[in-house]
N, C-alpha and C positions, 0 to 999 in steps of 0.2 A: 196437696192432693185433694181432689174433690170429695165431698161427703154425699153419700147416697142414702143416708139413714131415713130420709123422708119418702123415698121412692117405694112404690108397691112391689110385691114379688113379681107381678106381671111385667112391670116396667124394667125391673132388674133382669128378668129373663130375656127380654128383647135386647137389652144392652149387652148381655152376656153373649148372645148369638152373634154379635158383631165383634166379639173378642175384647170387650171392655174389662180390663183387669180390675178396675175399681168396683165395678158391679159384682164381679166374681168375689172379691174380698168382702164386700158387704153381705153377699149371700152366705159366705163362709162364717163370718162373724155372727150373722143372724141365726144360723141353724146349727152350728157345731155343738153347742151345749145340749140342745134338745135331742139331736141325733145321738149324741154320746149317752145321754140318760136312757133314751129309748132302747139302745143296744145293750147297755149295761144291765138293765132289768132282765134281759134274756141270757146274758153270758156271765155276768159278774166277774169279768176278767179285764182289768183296766187296759193293758197293752193290746190285747186282741180287739177290744172295742175301739181304741184309738186307731188301730190299723184299719179297721173296717170303715170308720168315719173318713179317714184320710183317703182311702181307696175310692170311696164314693165321690169325694170332692175332686180327686185327681181325674177320675173318669168324667166328671161334669166338665172340667176345664179341657180335657183332651178332646172331648166330643162336642164342644160348644157350637160348632158350625152346623152340626146335624141334630141338634137338640130337639127332641119331640116330646113335649110335655103336654099330655092330654088333659089333665085336670089342673091341680094347683102345684106350685113349686114344692110346697110342704109335703104334699101327697107323694110327689115324684121322689123326693129325697128320702122320705121315710120308707117308701116301698123298696128303694134301692138298698137301704140299710137292712130292712127286714129280709130281703132275698139273700144278702151276703151272710147274715146271721144264720139263716136256715141252711145255707150251703156249708158253712163252717161246722154247724152242729152235725149235719149229715156226714161230713168228712170225719169228724171225731168219732162218730159211732162206727163207721166202717173201719177206721184205724183200730178202735178198741176191740172190735170183733176179730180183726186180723191178728192183733197181738194176743188175744185170748186163745185163738186157734193155734198160733205158733207156740205159745207157752204150753198148751195142752199137748201138742205134738212132741215138743222137746222133753216134756216130763214122762211121756210114755215110750220114747225112743230108747232102746237098750244100748245103742252104740254111741255113748257119750264122747268117747275119745275122738272119733272121726268128726263129730260136730264141733268139738273143741278146736281141733286143728283147722277146720274150715273157718270157724269163727275168728281165730287168730289171723289167718290169711286175709280175711275180709277187713279186719281191723287195720292191718298193715296197709292194705290198698287204700282204704278210706283215709287213713292218716297221711299217706303219701300225697294224696290229692289235696288235702287240707294244707299241708306244708307248702304246696306249690302255689297257693294263693298269694297275691301281693301282700306285703307286710301288714299294713293297717287293716286290710280286709280280713286277713288271717287272725290278727289280734282280736278284732271285733267278733269274729265267728267263734273263736275259742272261748272268749269271755262269756259269750251268750250261751253256747251249747255245753261247754265243759265246766264252767264256773257258775252257770245259771244266773248270771248278772242280768239285771233289767237294762233296758235301753238307756235309761237315765244314768244308771251307775256306770255303764260302759262309757258313756259320753264324758262323765266326770273323770273317770280313770284315765282315759286317753286324751282328754282335752279337746274333744270334738263336739259338734252340735248333735242333738238327737236325730235330726234329719239325716246327717252324714252317717251316723251309726246305722240308721234304718236302710239307707242306700247301700252301705257296705254289706249289710246282711242280705239284702235282696240280691245284690250282684254275686255274693259268695254262694248263695243257694242256687242261683241260676247256673253259675260255672260248674258247681259240683254236680248238678243234675245232668249237665251235658257230659261231663267227664266220666261220671259213675254209671250213667244210664240206669238200668234196672236195680243196681246196687244202691242207688240214691235213697230209696225208701228204707233200706236197712240202716242208714246213717242215724235215723231217729229211733230205731229199735234198740240198737246197741249203744 
């Protein structure tokens, strides 16, 4: 395999636009650590940070033909990570407000029996859809969401690579979102 370590970012970007995988690998190796540290300072959550960094690089590769870098590659990548971090923080804030609102509503609501029955029905429906997932995908999902295992621990437990675990989680969430529709968001509340 060719080594591109002596190439400039601009040269690597031009090679990437032609679909050069080695150039992409060099860009990844050159920037993964600095992007990780950049995002970690803002989130302080290893797995979320790696997810963001990998999403940025996946997007870079997926869109290599239409790549439009106005300044430097470094600026482009750091801006992409900063935007994803900002979106994640905003999403967390909205989720927190929603959970607070729901919690407040439930604590003031006098008819707890009715809510308990609805809650149990939702639990059954959600569990039914989880059980309908393919075996490995279901195992990965359950270890992640019910046992709160990290991606690394799931990979060790099931004898899979971390990328396979990530892929299974992504596909499981995608399928559940389609199957459960509006109930999907409740999956993370209950």
